[in-house]
C-alpha positions as a Python dict, from the first residue, in 0.01 Angstrom:
ca = {
    (1, 'X'): (0, 0, 0),
    (2, 'X'): (365, -36, 120),
    (3, 'X'): (283, 197, 413),
    (4, 'X'): (-26, -8, 512),
    (5, 'X'): (188, -328, 482),
    (6, 'X'): (450, -198, 717),
    (7, 'X'): (185, -82, 963),
    (8, 'X'): (22, -424, 971),
    (9, 'X'): (359, -595, 1023),
    (10, 'X'): (437, -372, 1319),
    (11, 'X'): (91, -442, 1465),
    (12, 'X'): (145, -820, 1432),
    (13, 'X'): (493, -797, 1590),
    (14, 'X'): (350, -613, 1889),
    (15, 'X'): (95, -886, 1951),
    (16, 'X'): (360, -1157, 1939),
    (17, 'X'): (585, -977, 2179),
    (18, 'X'): (296, -909, 2416),
    (19, 'X'): (195, -1269, 2410),
    (20, 'X'): (550, -1395, 2477),
    (21, 'X'): (581, -1169, 2782),
    (22, 'X'): (250, -1233, 2939),
    (23, 'X'): (241, -1444, 3261),
    (24, 'X'): (468, -1483, 3564),
    (25, 'X'): (833, -1474, 3455),
    (26, 'X'): (957, -1586, 3786),
    (27, 'X'): (812, -1940, 3790),
    (28, 'X'): (1066, -2184, 3928),
    (29, 'X'): (1360, -1944, 3946),
    (30, 'X'): (1448, -1583, 3882),
    (31, 'X'): (1525, -1486, 3524),
    (32, 'X'): (1894, -1430, 3457),
    (33, 'X'): (1984, -1148, 3218),
    (34, 'X'): (2133, -1314, 2905),
    (35, 'X'): (2405, -1054, 2910),
    (36, 'X'): (2512, -1173, 3258),
    (37, 'X'): (2547, -1546, 3154),
    (38, 'X'): (2886, -1699, 3140),
    (39, 'X'): (3016, -2044, 3078),
    (40, 'X'): (3285, -2190, 3302),
    (41, 'X'): (3428, -2531, 3392),
    (42, 'X'): (3468, -2725, 3719),
    (43, 'X'): (3724, -2998, 3740),
    (44, 'X'): (3770, -3038, 4117),
    (45, 'X'): (3498, -3303, 4165),
    (46, 'X'): (3630, -3597, 4360),
    (47, 'X'): (3655, -3926, 4174),
    (48, 'X'): (3756, -4246, 4358),
    (49, 'X'): (3901, -4534, 4159),
    (50, 'X'): (4020, -4884, 4243),
    (51, 'X'): (4100, -5214, 4074),
    (52, 'X'): (3865, -5510, 4120),
    (53, 'X'): (3844, -5867, 3988),
    (54, 'X'): (3666, -6008, 3689),
    (55, 'X'): (3619, -6379, 3730),
    (56, 'X'): (3458, -6477, 3399),
    (57, 'X'): (3610, -6728, 3157),
    (58, 'X'): (3615, -6666, 2788),
    (59, 'X'): (3600, -6890, 2481),
    (60, 'X'): (3940, -6909, 2302),
    (61, 'X'): (3854, -7195, 2061),
    (62, 'X'): (3626, -7231, 1756),
    (63, 'X'): (3600, -7105, 1407),
    (64, 'X'): (3544, -6744, 1534),
    (65, 'X'): (3888, -6732, 1691),
    (66, 'X'): (4158, -6756, 1411),
    (67, 'X'): (4454, -6684, 1639),
    (68, 'X'): (4654, -6852, 1918),
    (69, 'X'): (4901, -6683, 2139),
    (70, 'X'): (5206, -6761, 2355),
    (71, 'X'): (5409, -6534, 2577),
    (72, 'X'): (5485, -6378, 2912),
    (73, 'X'): (5414, -6049, 3087),
    (74, 'X'): (5514, -5924, 3426),
    (75, 'X'): (5504, -5587, 3609),
    (76, 'X'): (5517, -5482, 3975),
    (77, 'X'): (5150, -5381, 3996),
    (78, 'X'): (4957, -5649, 3817),
    (79, 'X'): (5185, -5956, 3859),
    (80, 'X'): (5271, -6226, 3608),
    (81, 'X'): (5072, -6343, 3305),
    (82, 'X'): (5170, -6659, 3119),
    (83, 'X'): (5007, -6752, 2792),
    (84, 'X'): (5016, -7097, 2629),
    (85, 'X'): (4844, -7239, 2323),
    (86, 'X'): (4741, -7584, 2212),
    (87, 'X'): (4654, -7727, 1872),
    (88, 'X'): (4560, -8050, 1708),
    (89, 'X'): (4637, -8130, 1342),
    (90, 'X'): (4388, -8235, 1076),
    (91, 'X'): (4435, -8512, 823),
    (92, 'X'): (4470, -8381, 468),
    (93, 'X'): (4364, -8573, 160),
    (94, 'X'): (4671, -8715, -16),
    (95, 'X'): (4789, -8989, -251),
    (96, 'X'): (5094, -9110, -53),
    (97, 'X'): (4959, -9460, 15),
    (98, 'X'): (5175, -9732, -137),
    (99, 'X'): (5398, -9482, -311),
    (100, 'X'): (5763, -9599, -333),
    (101, 'X'): (5919, -9316, -531),
    (102, 'X'): (5900, -9043, -262),
    (103, 'X'): (6165, -8947, -9),
    (104, 'X'): (6113, -8737, 301),
    (105, 'X'): (6302, -8404, 337),
    (106, 'X'): (6165, -8255, 664),
    (107, 'X'): (5860, -8191, 884),
    (108, 'X'): (5814, -7827, 996),
    (109, 'X'): (5556, -7658, 1212),
    (110, 'X'): (5484, -7323, 1042),
    (111, 'X'): (5290, -7014, 1162),
    (112, 'X'): (5199, -6679, 1008),
    (113, 'X'): (5226, -6381, 1236),
    (114, 'X'): (4900, -6221, 1354),
    (115, 'X'): (5026, -5974, 1608),
    (116, 'X'): (5307, -5909, 1861),
    (117, 'X'): (5257, -5704, 2184),
    (118, 'X'): (5547, -5562, 2381),
    (119, 'X'): (5920, -5617, 2336),
    (120, 'X'): (6028, -5710, 1987),
    (121, 'X'): (6398, -5638, 2046),
    (122, 'X'): (6464, -5931, 2276),
    (123, 'X'): (6500, -6294, 2171),
    (124, 'X'): (6178, -6489, 2205),
    (125, 'X'): (6217, -6858, 2310),
    (126, 'X'): (5943, -7094, 2175),
    (127, 'X'): (5904, -7442, 2299),
    (128, 'X'): (5692, -7707, 2125),
    (129, 'X'): (5582, -8018, 2315),
    (130, 'X'): (5365, -8311, 2224),
    (131, 'X'): (5021, -8348, 2390),
    (132, 'X'): (4976, -8647, 2612),
    (133, 'X'): (4659, -8754, 2444),
    (134, 'X'): (4418, -8632, 2168),
    (135, 'X'): (4209, -8324, 2242),
    (136, 'X'): (3838, -8392, 2264),
    (137, 'X'): (3627, -8200, 2012),
    (138, 'X'): (3468, -7940, 2249),
    (139, 'X'): (3474, -7580, 2352),
    (140, 'X'): (3794, -7456, 2520),
    (141, 'X'): (3836, -7147, 2731),
    (142, 'X'): (4119, -6928, 2864),
    (143, 'X'): (4107, -7136, 3179),
    (144, 'X'): (4107, -7482, 3009),
    (145, 'X'): (4398, -7721, 3042),
    (146, 'X'): (4531, -8023, 2857),
    (147, 'X'): (4831, -8235, 2947),
    (148, 'X'): (5161, -8220, 2755),
    (149, 'X'): (5511, -8369, 2779),
    (150, 'X'): (5747, -8189, 3014),
    (151, 'X'): (6030, -8210, 2764),
    (152, 'X'): (5988, -8013, 2439),
    (153, 'X'): (6041, -8199, 2108),
    (154, 'X'): (6153, -7878, 1941),
    (155, 'X'): (6273, -7530, 2025),
    (156, 'X'): (6325, -7212, 1844),
    (157, 'X'): (6479, -6873, 1950),
    (158, 'X'): (6418, -6570, 1729),
    (159, 'X'): (6334, -6205, 1719),
    (160, 'X'): (5958, -6152, 1652),
    (161, 'X'): (5893, -5997, 1310),
    (162, 'X'): (5524, -5910, 1289),
    (163, 'X'): (5572, -5673, 1002),
    (164, 'X'): (5773, -5908, 782),
    (165, 'X'): (5492, -5956, 530),
    (166, 'X'): (5450, -6320, 438),
    (167, 'X'): (5744, -6441, 627),
    (168, 'X'): (5665, -6737, 850),
    (169, 'X'): (5779, -6864, 1190),
    (170, 'X'): (5909, -7217, 1126),
    (171, 'X'): (6002, -7483, 1385),
    (172, 'X'): (6158, -7803, 1245),
    (173, 'X'): (6034, -8129, 1406),
    (174, 'X'): (6273, -8408, 1497),
    (175, 'X'): (6374, -8630, 1199),
    (176, 'X'): (6256, -8948, 1382),
    (177, 'X'): (5903, -8810, 1423),
    (178, 'X'): (5898, -8692, 1067),
    (179, 'X'): (6009, -9027, 931),
    (180, 'X'): (5760, -9222, 1143),
    (181, 'X'): (5473, -9003, 1025),
    (182, 'X'): (5584, -9028, 664),
    (183, 'X'): (5613, -9408, 684),
    (184, 'X'): (5264, -9448, 836),
    (185, 'X'): (5118, -9238, 546),
    (186, 'X'): (5293, -9454, 288),
    (187, 'X'): (5184, -9780, 462),
    (188, 'X'): (4822, -9674, 500),
    (189, 'X'): (4831, -9689, 879),
    (190, 'X'): (4712, -9324, 897),
    (191, 'X'): (4412, -9252, 676),
    (192, 'X'): (4193, -9021, 887),
    (193, 'X'): (4191, -8780, 1177),
    (194, 'X'): (4135, -9053, 1434),
    (195, 'X'): (4447, -9258, 1367),
    (196, 'X'): (4645, -8944, 1290),
    (197, 'X'): (4569, -8799, 1632),
    (198, 'X'): (4629, -9132, 1796),
    (199, 'X'): (4988, -9119, 1665),
    (200, 'X'): (5027, -8738, 1683),
    (201, 'X'): (4781, -8594, 1938),
    (202, 'X'): (4885, -8228, 1885),
    (203, 'X'): (5119, -7966, 2013),
    (204, 'X'): (5162, -7730, 2307),
    (205, 'X'): (5334, -7403, 2245),
    (206, 'X'): (5494, -7246, 2546),
    (207, 'X'): (5774, -6991, 2620),
    (208, 'X'): (6055, -6956, 2871),
    (209, 'X'): (6130, -6592, 2776),
    (210, 'X'): (6117, -6336, 3053),
    (211, 'X'): (6080, -6032, 2833),
    (212, 'X'): (5740, -5873, 2817),
    (213, 'X'): (5629, -6020, 2482),
    (214, 'X'): (5294, -6161, 2363),
    (215, 'X'): (5318, -6341, 2036),
    (216, 'X'): (4993, -6395, 1828),
    (217, 'X'): (5003, -6666, 1562),
    (218, 'X'): (4753, -6725, 1288),
    (219, 'X'): (4591, -7069, 1235),
    (220, 'X'): (4480, -6991, 887),
    (221, 'X'): (4562, -7283, 661),
    (222, 'X'): (4708, -7057, 391),
    (223, 'X'): (5003, -6969, 619),
    (224, 'X'): (5002, -7211, 914),
    (225, 'X'): (5007, -7588, 990),
    (226, 'X'): (5244, -7882, 1006),
    (227, 'X'): (5405, -7908, 669),
    (228, 'X'): (5574, -8221, 534),
    (229, 'X'): (5846, -8154, 266),
    (230, 'X'): (5931, -8447, 38),
    (231, 'X'): (6051, -8507, -318),
    (232, 'X'): (6022, -8755, -605),
    (233, 'X'): (6315, -8979, -672),
    (234, 'X'): (6289, -8935, -1051),
    (235, 'X'): (6558, -8750, -1249),
    (236, 'X'): (6396, -8415, -1184),
    (237, 'X'): (6365, -8473, -810),
    (238, 'X'): (6034, -8286, -814),
    (239, 'X'): (5965, -8127, -474),
    (240, 'X'): (5625, -8144, -303),
    (241, 'X'): (5467, -8060, 29),
    (242, 'X'): (5168, -8185, 236),
    (243, 'X'): (5005, -7950, 487),
    (244, 'X'): (4833, -8076, 802),
    (245, 'X'): (4608, -7784, 900),
    (246, 'X'): (4548, -7671, 1260),
    (247, 'X'): (4236, -7469, 1194),
    (248, 'X'): (3968, -7700, 1352),
    (249, 'X'): (4086, -7749, 1708),
    (250, 'X'): (4305, -7498, 1890),
    (251, 'X'): (4285, -7273, 2193),
    (252, 'X'): (4482, -7040, 2415),
    (253, 'X'): (4527, -7064, 2799),
    (254, 'X'): (4593, -6766, 3020),
    (255, 'X'): (4746, -6807, 3359),
    (256, 'X'): (4754, -6509, 3598),
    (257, 'X'): (4963, -6487, 3912),
    (258, 'X'): (4924, -6169, 4129),
    (259, 'X'): (5120, -6301, 4425),
    (260, 'X'): (5368, -6043, 4569),
    (261, 'X'): (5177, -5740, 4423),
    (262, 'X'): (4920, -5509, 4578),
    (263, 'X'): (4657, -5683, 4367),
    (264, 'X'): (4721, -6011, 4540),
    (265, 'X'): (4453, -5878, 4792),
    (266, 'X'): (4196, -5953, 4525),
    (267, 'X'): (4061, -6286, 4651),
    (268, 'X'): (3694, -6246, 4582),
    (269, 'X'): (3465, -6043, 4362),
    (270, 'X'): (3384, -5797, 4647),
    (271, 'X'): (3754, -5705, 4713),
    (272, 'X'): (3874, -5369, 4596),
    (273, 'X'): (4239, -5233, 4582),
    (274, 'X'): (4255, -4855, 4589),
    (275, 'X'): (4455, -4672, 4311),
    (276, 'X'): (4666, -4524, 4593),
    (277, 'X'): (4811, -4873, 4660),
    (278, 'X'): (4909, -4924, 4290),
    (279, 'X'): (5105, -4612, 4217),
    (280, 'X'): (4793, -4401, 4154),
    (281, 'X'): (4689, -4633, 3877),
    (282, 'X'): (4403, -4875, 3808),
    (283, 'X'): (4378, -5148, 3536),
    (284, 'X'): (4137, -5298, 3292),
    (285, 'X'): (4230, -5616, 3116),
    (286, 'X'): (3981, -5889, 3023),
    (287, 'X'): (4243, -6164, 3009),
    (288, 'X'): (4407, -6059, 3333),
    (289, 'X'): (4077, -6056, 3505),
    (290, 'X'): (4096, -5683, 3603),
    (291, 'X'): (3859, -5396, 3581),
    (292, 'X'): (3829, -5045, 3735),
    (293, 'X'): (3561, -4939, 3988),
    (294, 'X'): (3466, -4567, 3963),
    (295, 'X'): (3284, -4371, 4235),
    (296, 'X'): (3174, -4007, 4281),
    (297, 'X'): (3147, -4006, 4657),
    (298, 'X'): (3026, -3648, 4703),
    (299, 'X'): (2822, -3592, 4390),
    (300, 'X'): (2493, -3651, 4579),
    (301, 'X'): (2579, -3355, 4805),
    (302, 'X'): (2658, -3128, 4511),
    (303, 'X'): (2522, -2784, 4608),
    (304, 'X'): (2354, -2624, 4312),
    (305, 'X'): (2408, -2245, 4324),
    (306, 'X'): (2103, -2028, 4275),
    (307, 'X'): (2250, -1864, 3976),
    (308, 'X'): (2333, -2195, 3800),
    (309, 'X'): (2140, -2186, 3478),
    (310, 'X'): (2227, -2530, 3334),
    (311, 'X'): (2489, -2809, 3297),
    (312, 'X'): (2614, -2786, 2941),
    (313, 'X'): (2845, -3090, 2943),
    (314, 'X'): (2997, -3342, 3185),
    (315, 'X'): (3299, -3526, 3060),
    (316, 'X'): (3503, -3801, 3235),
    (317, 'X'): (3856, -3782, 3096),
    (318, 'X'): (4059, -4097, 3180),
    (319, 'X'): (4424, -4075, 3084),
    (320, 'X'): (4619, -4385, 2983),
    (321, 'X'): (4949, -4434, 3159),
    (322, 'X'): (5201, -4471, 2879),
    (323, 'X'): (5522, -4306, 2757),
    (324, 'X'): (5486, -4379, 2390),
    (325, 'X'): (5311, -4618, 2151),
    (326, 'X'): (5560, -4894, 2214),
    (327, 'X'): (5561, -4930, 2585),
    (328, 'X'): (5319, -5164, 2772),
    (329, 'X'): (5064, -5379, 2598),
    (330, 'X'): (4833, -5187, 2361),
    (331, 'X'): (4542, -5020, 2545),
    (332, 'X'): (4193, -5138, 2479),
    (333, 'X'): (4029, -4959, 2188),
    (334, 'X'): (3721, -4854, 2395),
    (335, 'X'): (3599, -4863, 2751),
    (336, 'X'): (3242, -4843, 2887),
    (337, 'X'): (3082, -4753, 3225),
    (338, 'X'): (2824, -4985, 3387),
    (339, 'X'): (2625, -4976, 3707),
    (340, 'X'): (2766, -5215, 3964),
    (341, 'X'): (2707, -5344, 4320),
    (342, 'X'): (2915, -5455, 4620),
    (343, 'X'): (3015, -5769, 4434),
    (344, 'X'): (3151, -5564, 4144),
    (345, 'X'): (2918, -5728, 3896),
    (346, 'X'): (2787, -5578, 3580),
    (347, 'X'): (2431, -5465, 3659),
    (348, 'X'): (2321, -5246, 3371),
    (349, 'X'): (2451, -4987, 3127),
    (350, 'X'): (2429, -4622, 3234),
    (351, 'X'): (2303, -4346, 3004),
    (352, 'X'): (2569, -4152, 2822),
    (353, 'X'): (2570, -3844, 2601),
    (354, 'X'): (2365, -3531, 2637),
    (355, 'X'): (2023, -3705, 2605),
    (356, 'X'): (2107, -4036, 2768),
    (357, 'X'): (2031, -4220, 2452),
    (358, 'X'): (2372, -4371, 2394),
    (359, 'X'): (2622, -4592, 2580),
    (360, 'X'): (2851, -4423, 2836),
    (361, 'X'): (3166, -4524, 2655),
    (362, 'X'): (3489, -4370, 2518),
    (363, 'X'): (3733, -4465, 2247),
    (364, 'X'): (4114, -4463, 2295),
    (365, 'X'): (4251, -4140, 2152),
    (366, 'X'): (4611, -4014, 2094),
    (367, 'X'): (4630, -3638, 2065),
    (368, 'X'): (4832, -3567, 1743),
    (369, 'X'): (4893, -3206, 1840),
    (370, 'X'): (5023, -3259, 2194),
    (371, 'X'): (5397, -3196, 2245),
    (372, 'X'): (5424, -3484, 2495),
    (373, 'X'): (5261, -3817, 2422),
    (374, 'X'): (4902, -3770, 2538),
    (375, 'X'): (4640, -4044, 2517),
    (376, 'X'): (4304, -4089, 2688),
    (377, 'X'): (3951, -4201, 2691),
    (378, 'X'): (3668, -3940, 2711),
    (379, 'X'): (3323, -4050, 2829),
    (380, 'X'): (3031, -3807, 2793),
    (381, 'X'): (2824, -3826, 3122),
    (382, 'X'): (2620, -3509, 3062),
    (383, 'X'): (2277, -3671, 3109),
    (384, 'X'): (2381, -3898, 3397),
    (385, 'X'): (2557, -3624, 3601),
    (386, 'X'): (2276, -3379, 3522),
    (387, 'X'): (2014, -3612, 3670),
    (388, 'X'): (2214, -3636, 3990),
    (389, 'X'): (2280, -3260, 4016),
    (390, 'X'): (1905, -3201, 3964),
    (391, 'X'): (1833, -3452, 4249),
    (392, 'X'): (1639, -3675, 4007),
    (393, 'X'): (1883, -3972, 4062),
    (394, 'X'): (2144, -4079, 4314),
    (395, 'X'): (2504, -4154, 4238),
    (396, 'X'): (2600, -4518, 4239),
    (397, 'X'): (2921, -4718, 4203),
    (398, 'X'): (3027, -4775, 3841),
    (399, 'X'): (3241, -5033, 3674),
    (400, 'X'): (3477, -4943, 3381),
    (401, 'X'): (3504, -5242, 3158),
    (402, 'X'): (3521, -5355, 2802),
    (403, 'X'): (3205, -5369, 2583),
    (404, 'X'): (3132, -5732, 2485),
    (405, 'X'): (3138, -5759, 2108),
    (406, 'X'): (2897, -5973, 1914),
    (407, 'X'): (3069, -6313, 1887),
    (408, 'X'): (3279, -6258, 2198),
    (409, 'X'): (3627, -6142, 2275),
    (410, 'X'): (3922, -6231, 2051),
    (411, 'X'): (4255, -6333, 2192),
    (412, 'X'): (4390, -6003, 2078),
    (413, 'X'): (4147, -5821, 2303),
    (414, 'X'): (4192, -6060, 2597),
    (415, 'X'): (4572, -5971, 2599),
    (416, 'X'): (4530, -5598, 2571),
    (417, 'X'): (4543, -5396, 2888),
    (418, 'X'): (4471, -5031, 2990),
    (419, 'X'): (4662, -4871, 3279),
    (420, 'X'): (4466, -4569, 3389),
    (421, 'X'): (4576, -4273, 3605),
    (422, 'X'): (4367, -4155, 3905),
    (423, 'X'): (4318, -3795, 4009),
    (424, 'X'): (4660, -3773, 4164),
    (425, 'X'): (4868, -3947, 3891),
    (426, 'X'): (5126, -3695, 3770),
    (427, 'X'): (5087, -3619, 3396),
    (428, 'X'): (4801, -3864, 3362),
    (429, 'X'): (4537, -3726, 3596),
    (430, 'X'): (4176, -3841, 3573),
    (431, 'X'): (3927, -3559, 3571),
    (432, 'X'): (3553, -3512, 3585),
    (433, 'X'): (3496, -3187, 3389),
    (434, 'X'): (3170, -3000, 3434),
    (435, 'X'): (3092, -2721, 3189),
    (436, 'X'): (2809, -2503, 3329),
    (437, 'X'): (2628, -2183, 3246),
    (438, 'X'): (2582, -1943, 3530),
    (439, 'X'): (2467, -1586, 3585),
    (440, 'X'): (2701, -1334, 3738),
}
């Protein structure tokens, strides 16, 4: 029986092999001997990059944005960025009306740290000014403005300490302002938000520092607000505080000035500035209104050799221009490619990955094994490039930008920026890597 079973198995195998080999094996292209296949990479494809404008405005107020920011940033390529913040105070429930046994100690504007970008070794100068009038309850954007007094009512110079745990940034208000507010609470002249804001409309936070530092401050009422310190006049001199929160109405304004830089040529959405004019570098920064245009000018003319079996992978490797983790503002956590037009507008997402079923995006990555600091974004364009090589699609200009998160951008993201090397940037070269299988 075992002999008959083996004979039957051999007969069945012969049928299967015969069936697999029937028909014309030369349909479409000649068959390449598997032993002659080899995988190799191409990284000489031309990629053209340039910096273009992004003219959108972004919401920086509301309950979804818990932070405000203040600071200054300047470099020879992108120009100057000035960041200011504005906040109104809320009336807190209290029992100070008609009290005669309390004495005022001080009035202090307090903030918890949220983040610090850039230089933390130089003194940061914070100015606090009074607003000219109460802020209307409305949405505020990075381009919004409110008037404030030219002369600050308080100043504070300090070294930013973002990793100091629960340590707060404190700015003491003038004693005259503190006493007036205290008296109006005792007398019952201030009993709600309306008459509070009529007396004290709110604050503008600005900086005169010239070091590249962005200071992010929390508006969470557990760590931030205008705090009144006072005490009881009894024998125990019991201390107490009253916190005026700043959680409900606050926003951050971002002012960009590109004059005197190559990017000053960006006057309209259709303008482009080649990477060759900005030290072989392009930029992506939502708050600075900058994004990178990417083009593959000769990909439509790619000659597919007869012995090319398949495109295994196409990776766009974009290197970040940094020396270490502390220089420059932190790069954006992820970047994504979109189809664009001559106005440099977002038209549509392009297919990413091997099958085209995912976004063409890449996350910021630092190579832990590299001897020199190496950081980059890698975007898988296998499906997209494959369609072009197979003449099933035409190449088109692309826009490298920041994916819009649900709920919008935070002030943290608005102030981040990625500086990206082009194909000729020493040590930070951009590459389109094609991994192909070919016959010898």
